[in-house]
C-alpha positions in Angstrom: -4.5 -227.1 56.2 -4.6 -229.9 53.7 -3.3 -229.2 50.1 -6.8 -229.5 48.5 -8.3 -226.8 50.8 -5.3 -224.5 50.4 -5.5 -224.9 46.6 -9.2 -224.0 46.6 -8.6 -220.9 48.8 -5.8 -219.7 46.5 -8.0 -220.1 43.4 -10.9 -218.3 45.1 -8.6 -215.4 46.1 -7.4 -215.3 42.5 -11.0 -215.2 41.3 -11.6 -211.9 43.2 -8.4 -210.3 41.8 -9.3 -211.4 38.3 -12.8 -210.1 38.9 -11.5 -206.6 39.6 -9.2 -206.7 36.5 -11.9 -206.0 33.8 -12.8 -202.8 35.6 -9.2 -201.7 35.4 -8.8 -202.7 31.7 -12.1 -201.0 30.7 -10.9 -197.8 32.4 -7.7 -197.7 30.3 -7.8 -195.0 27.6 -4.5 -195.9 26.0 -3.6 -198.3 23.1 -4.6 -201.7 24.5 -1.5 -203.4 23.1 0.8 -200.8 24.7 -1.2 -201.2 27.9 -0.7 -205.0 27.8 3.0 -204.6 27.1 3.6 -202.1 29.9 1.4 -204.0 32.4 3.2 -207.3 31.8 6.5 -205.5 32.0 5.6 -204.0 35.3 4.2 -207.4 36.5 7.5 -209.0 35.6 9.5 -206.3 37.5 7.3 -206.8 40.6 7.7 -210.6 40.4 11.5 -210.4 40.0 11.6 -208.3 43.2 9.3 -210.7 45.0 11.1 -213.8 43.8 14.6 -212.5 44.2 17.4 -214.9 44.5 15.1 -217.9 44.8 13.8 -217.3 41.2 17.4 -217.3 39.9 18.1 -220.4 41.9 15.1 -222.2 40.4 16.4 -221.5 36.9 20.0 -222.3 37.8 19.1 -225.7 39.2 16.7 -226.7 36.4 17.6 -224.6 33.3 16.0 -227.2 31.0 12.5 -226.0 32.0 13.3 -222.4 31.0 11.8 -223.1 27.5 8.5 -223.7 29.2 8.6 -220.1 30.5 9.2 -218.9 26.9 6.2 -220.8 25.7 4.0 -219.6 28.6 4.9 -216.1 27.7 4.2 -216.7 24.0 0.8 -218.4 24.5 -0.5 -217.2 27.9 0.5 -213.6 27.6 1.5 -212.4 24.1 -0.9 -214.4 21.8 -3.7 -214.2 24.4 -3.5 -210.4 24.7 -3.1 -209.8 21.0 -6.1 -212.1 20.2 -8.2 -210.5 22.9 -7.3 -206.9 21.8 -8.1 -207.4 18.1 -11.0 -209.8 18.8 -12.7 -207.3 21.1 -12.3 -204.5 18.6 -14.1 -206.6 16.0 -16.8 -208.0 18.3 -18.7 -206.7 21.3 -18.0 -206.5 25.1 -20.7 -209.0 25.8 -19.4 -211.5 23.3 -15.9 -211.1 24.7 -17.0 -211.7 28.2 -19.0 -214.8 27.3 -16.6 -216.4 24.8 -13.5 -216.0 27.0 -15.4 -217.9 29.7 -15.3 -221.0 27.5 -11.9 -221.5 29.1 -13.5 -224.1 31.3 -14.3 -226.2 28.2 -10.7 -226.0 26.9 -9.5 -226.8 30.5 -11.6 -230.0 30.5 -10.2 -231.1 27.1 -6.5 -230.2 27.7 -6.5 -231.4 31.3 -7.9 -234.8 30.3 -5.6 -235.2 27.3 -2.3 -233.9 28.6 -2.5 -234.0 32.4 -4.5 -237.2 32.8 -7.0 -235.4 35.1 -10.3 -237.2 35.7 -13.2 -235.2 34.2 -16.5 -236.6 35.5 -20.1 -235.7 34.8 -20.2 -233.4 37.8 -17.4 -231.3 36.3 -19.5 -230.8 33.1 -22.6 -230.1 35.1 -20.9 -227.4 37.2 -19.2 -226.0 34.1 -22.6 -225.8 32.3 -24.2 -224.1 35.3 -21.4 -221.5 35.5 -21.6 -220.7 31.8 -25.4 -220.5 31.9 -25.3 -218.2 35.0 -22.7 -215.9 33.5 -24.7 -215.8 30.2 -27.8 -214.7 32.1 -25.9 -212.0 34.0 -24.0 -210.6 31.1 -26.6 -210.8 28.3 -29.7 -209.9 30.5 -31.7 -212.3 28.3 -30.8 -210.5 25.1 -29.7 -212.5 22.0 -26.0 -212.4 21.2 -25.1 -211.8 17.5 -21.9 -213.5 16.2 -19.0 -211.4 14.9 -15.8 -212.2 12.9 -13.8 -211.2 16.0 -15.5 -214.0 17.9 -13.1 -216.5 16.3 -10.1 -214.6 17.7 -11.8 -214.4 21.1 -12.4 -218.1 21.1 -8.6 -218.6 20.8 -7.9 -216.5 23.9 -9.0 -219.1 26.5 -7.2 -221.8 24.5 -3.9 -219.9 24.7 -4.5 -219.4 28.4 -5.0 -223.1 29.0 -2.0 -224.1 26.9 0.1 -221.9 29.2 -1.6 -223.5 32.3 -0.8 -227.0 31.1 2.8 -226.0 30.6 2.9 -224.5 34.1 1.6 -227.8 35.6 4.5 -229.6 33.9 7.0 -227.1 35.3 8.7 -227.8 38.6 9.5 -224.2 39.4 7.9 -222.3 42.3 4.6 -220.4 41.4 6.4 -217.0 41.6 9.1 -218.2 39.2 6.5 -219.5 36.7 4.7 -216.1 36.9 7.9 -214.2 36.5 9.0 -216.1 33.4 5.6 -215.9 31.8 5.4 -212.1 32.1 9.1 -211.5 31.3 8.9 -213.3 28.0 5.3 -212.2 27.4 6.4 -208.6 27.6 9.3 -209.2 25.3 6.9 -210.6 22.7 4.3 -207.8 23.1 6.5 -204.7 23.3 7.5 -204.6 19.6 3.8 -204.6 18.6 3.2 -201.9 21.2 5.7 -199.6 19.6 4.5 -200.4 16.1 0.9 -199.6 16.9 1.8 -196.5 19.0 3.2 -196.7 22.5 1.2 -194.8 25.1 1.6 -194.7 28.9 -1.5 -195.4 31.0 -1.9 -194.5 34.6 -3.8 -197.8 35.0 -0.9 -199.9 33.9 0.8 -200.1 37.4 -2.5 -201.3 39.0 -2.9 -203.9 36.2 0.7 -205.0 36.7 0.1 -205.6 40.4 -3.1 -207.6 39.6 -1.3 -209.7 37.1 1.7 -210.3 39.4 -0.2 -211.3 42.5 -3.1 -212.9 40.7 -0.7 -215.3 38.9 1.2 -216.1 42.1 -2.2 -217.2 43.6 -3.2 -219.0 40.4 0.0 -221.0 39.9 0.0 -221.8 43.6 -3.4 -223.2 43.3 -2.8 -225.4 40.3 0.3 -226.9 42.0 -2.1 -228.2 44.6 -5.3 -229.1 42.8 -6.4 -230.2 39.4 -6.2 -227.5 36.6 -9.8 -228.2 35.6 -11.0 -227.7 39.2 -9.1 -224.5 39.7 -10.5 -223.2 36.3 -14.0 -224.0 37.5 -13.4 -221.9 40.7 -12.1 -218.8 38.9 -14.7 -218.9 36.1 -17.2 -216.7 38.0 -14.6 -213.8 38.0 -16.6 -211.6 35.7 -19.5 -211.7 38.2 -17.2 -209.9 40.7 -16.9 -206.9 38.3 -20.7 -206.9 37.8 -21.3 -207.1 41.5 -19.0 -204.1 42.0 -21.1 -202.2 39.4 -24.3 -203.0 41.3 -22.8 -201.8 44.5 -21.9 -198.5 42.7 -25.6 -198.0 41.9 -26.1 -200.0 38.7 -29.5 -201.7 38.4 -30.0 -205.2 39.8 -32.3 -207.4 37.6 -34.0 -210.8 37.8 -31.3 -212.0 35.4 -28.6 -210.9 37.9 -30.4 -212.8 40.7 -30.8 -216.0 38.7 -27.3 -215.8 37.3 -25.7 -215.3 40.7 -27.7 -218.2 42.1 -26.4 -220.6 39.4 -22.8 -219.2 39.7 -22.8 -219.6 43.4 -24.2 -223.1 43.3 -21.7 -224.2 40.7 -18.7 -222.7 42.4 -19.5 -224.2 45.8 -20.1 -227.6 44.1 -16.9 -227.4 42.1 -14.8 -226.5 45.2 -16.0 -229.7 46.8 -14.8 -232.0 44.0 -11.7 -234.0 44.8 -8.7 -233.5 42.5 -8.1 -236.9 40.8 -6.1 -238.3 37.9 -7.2 -241.0 35.4 -6.3 -244.6 36.3 -3.8 -246.3 34.1 -5.5 -247.7 31.1 -8.5 -245.3 31.3 -9.2 -243.7 27.9 
């Protein structure tokens, strides 16, 4: 299997895991910050077990990149979780779902600026189709009112993409990158969890497994294909959660049908794009 195809399959598998995640998070009755701290701690523990000696060997051979793990934990886990938790409390679930899907736009910008990835018109076309499709499915044609928390929610995908750019520049194996991100992320979050009232949630172990194995798939994919392409492929993840709801008896509307058609067309199209970098001298 060629690297491009393998990278697409890893990203697609990650999309399904991340599609299940909102169902788990929404079922959590505990303090969301405590839930985030406990989940990331359990994910780190799982990843240390999975990585074992090879993770320690990665760090021993290239200790200068350990700082990237600290920054990934700060941006990709701690700041992203905190911004999401407080932003969602000040906004609405619909706004949160839509705004965090703007990750693809941040991905285009940061990938172009820092990773020299080529972002063509087809990337923007598929990105627009994805956002439009998700908008139809989530809003069901209703207008969305802005909230103050939307500003915090807009920062969430930016923090995620900063962490992903750092991961692309890190030579560690995917499991090592995921281990460091969750280890340092948990260390940053746990103090806030205890300040705001620590609570145990029975859903935290499941979320920890989703985080651990989802990130192994994700970092494996972006080692093989462009970050912007991988982000396009995982963007439809919320539609997985919506599909699960429909299978459980929730109504299926014309907006669902139109949205899924756009999402499917954009995802298939994005998966066929070749990962490329800008030529030297290209602005």
